[in-house]
N, C-alpha and C positions, 0 to 999 in steps of 0.2 A: 255810418257803420263801416267798420274795417272789412275790406274784402281780402280773403285769404287765397293765395295762389301757391300751390306746391309744385316742385320740379323733381322728377325722377328720371335721370338719364340712363340708369341701368336697372330697369324694373325686372321683376321675376315673378314667375308662378311658384309660390311656396307649396311644395308637396310635403305634407306632414304625415309621417308614417309612425304609428303607435306600436311599440314592441313591448313584450313582457320583460325582456332584458337584452341589451345590446352586448353581444360577445364577438369581438373582432375575429375574422377568419371562419365564422360559423354561418350556417344557413338559418335564416329566420323566417317565421311566419308572422305577417303583420296582423295585429288585432283590428286595425282600422286605418284608412287612408283618406285624406281630404286635400283638395287643392284650393288655394286662396290666391287671388290676384294680389301681388305684393311689390316690394321695393319700398325704400324708406319714405319717400314722399307720398306714395300711394297709401301706405299704412297711416301716415299722419292725416291725410285727407279722410280716410275711412273713419278714424276715431272722431275727428272733428264733426263729420256728418252725423255720427251717432249722437253727439252732444247738441246738434241743432245749429252748428255754425256753418253758414254758407261757404262753400269751398270749391275751387276749380283745381283740377289736376292737369299739369302739363308734363310732357316727357316724350319718350319715343317708344312705340309699341310695334312689335313684329306682326304683320298682317296675318301670318299663318296660324296664330293661336291667341287672338285678341279677345275671344269670346268671354273668358273669365273676367277681363277688365271691363268689357261692355256691360256684363251682368252686374258687377259691383257698382259701377257708376250709375246705372239705371236704378238699381234697388235703393241706393242711398241718396240719390239726387245730387251726385257730384258732377259738376260741369266738366265735360271732357274737352280738354284743349291739347290732346296728345297729337304728335306727328306720327303717322303710320309709315312704315318702311317694309320692303319685302323681307321675308324670312320669319323666324320665330323668336319670340321673347324667351330668354333662358328659363330653365326650371331649376330651382334650388331645393335640395332635399333636407328635411328636418326630421332626424331620427330621434324619437322621444321614448324614453324608458324611465323607470323610477329614479335613476341616477341623474337625469337631466336631459338636455337636448344637444345632439351632435349635428352640427351644420355641415353640409357639403354644398358649397356654392359653385355653380358652373359658370363658364365664361359667357359674357353677354354679347349682344350684337356689336359689330364694329361700325362706327358711324363716320360717314364722310363729311367733308366740310360743308357741303350743301345742306345736309340734314341739320347740322349744328347751327347753320345760319337760319334755317327755318324755325328751329326751337327758340333761338334768340329773338326772332321777330315776334313769335307768339307771346313770349314773356313780356317784351317791351310794349306790345300792343295792349296787354291786359293791365300793365302796371301804372300806378299813379299815386298821388299823395295819400289816398285812402287804402293803399294796398300793403299787406304784410306778406312778403314772398319767403317761402321756405325752400331753401336749396339743400337737398338731402341725399346722402348715399355716395357710393363709389362712382367714379367716372368710367365710361366704357372705353374699349379700344378705339383709337382714333381721336380721342379728346386729349388735349394738352393739360398738364397739371395746373396751369394757370387759368383754366377756363372759369372756375368759380370766382376767382379774383376779378376777372373781366366782367362776369355777369353781375357781381356785387356792385362794381363801379357803374355799370350801365343802368341797373335798377335804381341805385341811389340818385343818379342823375335825373330819373323820373320822379324823384322824391318819395319813393317807396321805402318802407322799412324792410330789412333783410335779416333773416335768421339762417345761419349756416350750421349744418350738421354733417361734417365730413371728417376725413382722417388722412394721415400720411402726407405725401407731397401736395395734394390739392388744398388741405387745411393749412399747411405751412406757407404755401404761396399766398393764400388769402390773408393770413395773419401778418405777412410781411409787406402787403400792398399798401399803396398810399391811401386808398379808400377802403375802410374797414367795414365789416358787417355790423349791424346793430346788436345782434345777439349771436353767441356761439354756444353749442352744446356738445363738447367732446365728452367721451367717457374717460375713466381714469387712465386706461391703457393709451388712448389717443392723446391725452394730455401729456403722459409720460414720453410718448414718441416726440411730441413737439418740444418738450422741455429738454429732451436728451438725457434723462436720468430717471431712476425709479422714484415714485412718490408714495412710499408705504404708509405714512401716517396721515391722518386727516389734516393736520397742520401743514404738511407738505403740499397737499392738494390745494388748500386755501391760499397758501403763499403763491403758488403758480397761477391760480385763478385771479388773484389780485394783480399779479404781473400783467395778465391779459387786459384787465380793466384799466390799468395805468397806460396801456398802449393806446387807449381810446375806444374800447368796446364798452358800450353802456351797460350791457347785461351779459354776464358770464355764468353759465350753468354747467356743472360737472356731475354727470350721473355716476353713481358708485354701486350699482346693483343692489344687493341686499342691505348695503349701508346707506341707502337713500341717495341724496343729492345735495350739492353745495350750490348756493345762489349768491352771486356777488354783483351788487349794483352800487356804484360809487363807493362811499365809505361803508356801506352796509353789507354784511355777509351773514348768511343763514345756513344752517344745516337742518334738513328735513328728513325724517325717517318714517316709513309707512309700517303699519302692523303686518305681522306674518299672515300670508294668505295661502289658501289651498291652490296649488299651481296646476292648471290644466296645460298650459304651454307658455314658455318664455318668449316665443316668437312675437316680435313687434313691441315688446315692453318698452324699450328705449324710445321707439317712435311714438308710443302712447304718451310717454312723458313729454315729448316735444309738443304733441297735440294739446295736452293739458296746459302747458306753458303758453301756447298760442291762444287758447281759450281764455286764460287769465288775462293776457295782454289785451285781447279784443274787448273784454269786459272792464278793462281799466282797474283791475283789482290791485290791492296793495301787494308788496313783495311777499309778505308771509302768506297771504291768501292765494297768491299765484303759486307759491311753492306747494301749499296743501293740495291745490287742484291738480298740479302736474304730477305729484306723487300718487294722488288718488286715481288718476287716469291709468298710470302704470300699474298700480296694484290691482285695480279692477280688471284690466286687460289680462292679468295673469290667470284669472278665473275662467277665461274664455280661450278657445282655440282660434288662432288667427288674430288679426288686428281689429278686434271688435270690443266695444265697451258693454258692460252690463247696464241696466237701467239707471236713469238719472238719480233716483232715490238711493240706490246702492252706492253710486259714486260719491254722492254728497255725504252719506254715512261714513264712508272710508275717509273722506277729507276731514271730517270732524275729529277723527282719531289720529290724524297725522301730528307727530311731534315736530315742532319747529323751534330751534334754539338759535339765538343770536350768537355770533362768533366774535371773539375779541379782535380789536383793531390791531 
């Protein structure tokens, strides 16, 4: 059985504030407020646990406000492999109104070299040939842009498979390294940043994704929001689109897609079935606040309605 290990170096408590209407410069009265332990790798772990996939979460937590993470890990049976440091984990604001979600992301904890060495040790102790490691999210202050590239090489040396979900310089560094991740999942904007040009049409996205595959990445997934996602593995390329859902919150939807991708890989599903499951995780999460899935039956029903089309070579 594949063991899943997620890494979140810049976690956050996601504070979701529900508003009737967001009007800049005005005073607002919130309809509701909720706090969720978050950060990309934590969100991936949360959705995988909902699906019944055993998962461990590594990362760095501030000791001053770790209760939300402890509660999540305990409630969902997520193995806690986080390194605790003095201070508080950042809080990110999610302002939700009928027009969508406005994100206000605050700075995270600055990590010193000793803490980063501790995290690396935790990862390598847990990694092995049966491990799928998910490295996800932004890097905190104190971490060099090449950190993910270094961790990919170290994990691959332990014969683990590595999925990278990052952006900007950390993604660029990992994609130009000698040892590449097994799976990458940028969104369209992150792919455009890496490509250095706009990718307005689906064909443009597919061409760029095939370029990554030719560099030696076995599986490339590009999330496109409401337009679904593109999956490229070898000569095969697919476009998957989910049905329209009633949206409770978009927070963690991309992370849910990663969790569905991981769940499909752990179950050794075909590429079309993996695409359906990944999109079903993302669509199902949209109906929930926070990074949580609906019941298995609802996710399976969504997956059955996912359109998957093969793309021309």
